[in-house]
Structures are given as C-alpha cells and as structure tokens.
N, C-alpha and C positions, 0 to 999 in steps of 0.2 A: 814592698811589703811594709806596712806599718808595725812597728815593734812597740814593746812598753818603753824603752828608754825614749823612744821618740815622742810619748805622750805623758810619761810619767811626772809627777811633782816630785820636785827632789828636795823641796826645804820641808819636810815632813814634821806635822803637828804630831807630838806622841804625849801618852800620858803614863805614868808608873800604876802597877796595878794597887798601890796604897793610897791613889788618889782618891778623893770623895766623889760619890756620884754626881752630888750637885754641880762640884768644879767641872767634871767630866762634860755634864750636859751643857754648863756655860760655855766652855771652850768649843763644841760641837754647833751651838748656835751663833757664838761670836764670828766664829770663822765660816759658816754656813756650810758646813761639810757633813757628810752623813754619817763616817767613822773615821776612827783612827788607830794607828798600832797602839799596843802595849808594851813599852819596853822594859827591863827591869834594870838594875842598878850597873850592871855590865853594859848597858846597851844591847842586850839580847830582845830578840823579839819574842813575848810569851802569848800574846794573845792578841785581839781586836776587840774594841767597842764601838758598836754604832747604836745610832738613834732608835733603832727597833729594840735593843737590850736595854735602853733605859724606858722606854715607852713600857714594855714588860711590867716595869715595876708599879704601874697605875692600873693593871688589870684586876680581873675579879679572880679568886681561887677556885678553880674550878672541882668541886667535890667529884669522888669518884663514883662512878654507877657500881652498883653492888648487885649481885644476886644471892639467894639464899639456898643452901644446900643442906638438909639436915640440922636444922637451927642454928648454922653458920653463915656468916657474911663474909663471903668471898667478894672484893675489889676486882673490877673489872682491868681497871688499868695497874700497871705494877707500883708498888709503894716507891720504888726507886724514881719511876718517873715524877711521882707526886712531890717527893723529897726536893728534886730537883728543881721543880717548878716553884716550889714553896722557898727556897735559899735564892732563887733570882728575884722574885718578888720581895723578899725581905733584902736585898742587897742595901749595903751603904758604902762600899769600895767599888772601884772598877775589878778588882780581883774576882769579887763575889758576882758580877754581872757582864762580865767578859765571855768572849767565845774564845777559850785556851787554844794554842796550836791551832791557828787559822791556816788554811789553805793560801799558799804564797804562789808568786809567779817570780820569773828571772828577765833582766833586762831583754834578754834575745825572745820571749814570748811572743808570738805574734797578735795581732790585734784580733784574728777569727779564734783562737783560743781563749784571749781575755774575754770577749763577748760571749762565748760559749757557756763559760764560766760563770759569768754574771746574770745569764738568761735561766741556764739550766741549775742552778744550785742557790739562785736569788742571791747573789753578792751583791752589793753596791759599792765596796771598798777591798781592793787587793793589794796587801803589801807586796811590794817588790823587793827580793833578796838577792845578793850577789856575794858568793864566798860566805856565806852564813852571816851577812851584815845587812840590816836595812839601809836600802839606797834609794827607795821611793815609795811611792804610792798611786795606783791608777784606780779613779772614782768612776760611776758612770758620766759623769759630766765629760771628764777626759775625753772618754769613747764619742760620747755625741758630738763634740767638738771637731773630731774627723769626718763629720759629714757636712762640714759647713766649709766655705771656701776661705784659704787663709787671708788674712785681714791684709793690705799693703804696706800699713802704717807698723807692723809687727817686726 
C-alpha cells in the first residue's frame, strides 16, 4: 500500500505568519504549488495558506440578508461569520488569511485516507507531521502521480 512517506515532498516550502500576502502569492506562483504550511519561529506548524485563501482577498463582500421584526433589522447570518469574512478579505499578512490548526497526516497515512480527505474536505495540500514536526507535504499532484506508471529514468 502506498503511504504518505512514499509520495510526500520532503523539501517543504513554508512561510511565517508575518509574511506579507503579496510575498506568499509570489511564492505559490513561482513554485507552482497550491498551498504551503505556515510555521512559527520555532518551526512549529501553525497553519496553512492556499491559493483559495488568497483568492478570497479579491471577492466581493456579501452583505447579510435581514428581516424585520417589530421595526428591528435582524441579520440572517451571524455577525461572527461576517466579521470573519471581512477580516479575510482585508488580510495583509499570512496570519490573517491562513487556515489555522490545519488537518495533518502522518508518514504512515495510506493513500486511500489521503484521497478521502482531499475529496471529502476539499483539501489540496496536507502537511505531514511526525513527532510534532513538519516532515513533508502531500498535494493533489502527488496523489495524481500515483496513477501514472513510474518513469524508467527516475
């Protein structure tokens, strides 16, 4: 059975929470990757930043629908959800746009579980953590590569 350790990228490209959004976008584009782990000054995984997080910066603000009751306006969406959306749209650093505490896998996680997480949770990038340390990353491209026969010259 194929496991994360067999397909993961070990030379992981990371950013810090303080990295500017434009720099994070440049790194993603330059390396042609969908997402990358965010690590703190101690090398601990604190989040993940993906292209979709950065695309959010370009979207329109959805004003909440309201209904009236006894001359009061009551929003249909919670103000907490609206505040979260507003802060993501206004993000200037990775910390403000990233997904904190991402789902992780370990080196022994099987390909079937990796694929299930990616499909069911719509994840494109999964950090691989062993003994609390980031040791790799598995992306959709890594999973797709398992469908093609290995090249003889590798």
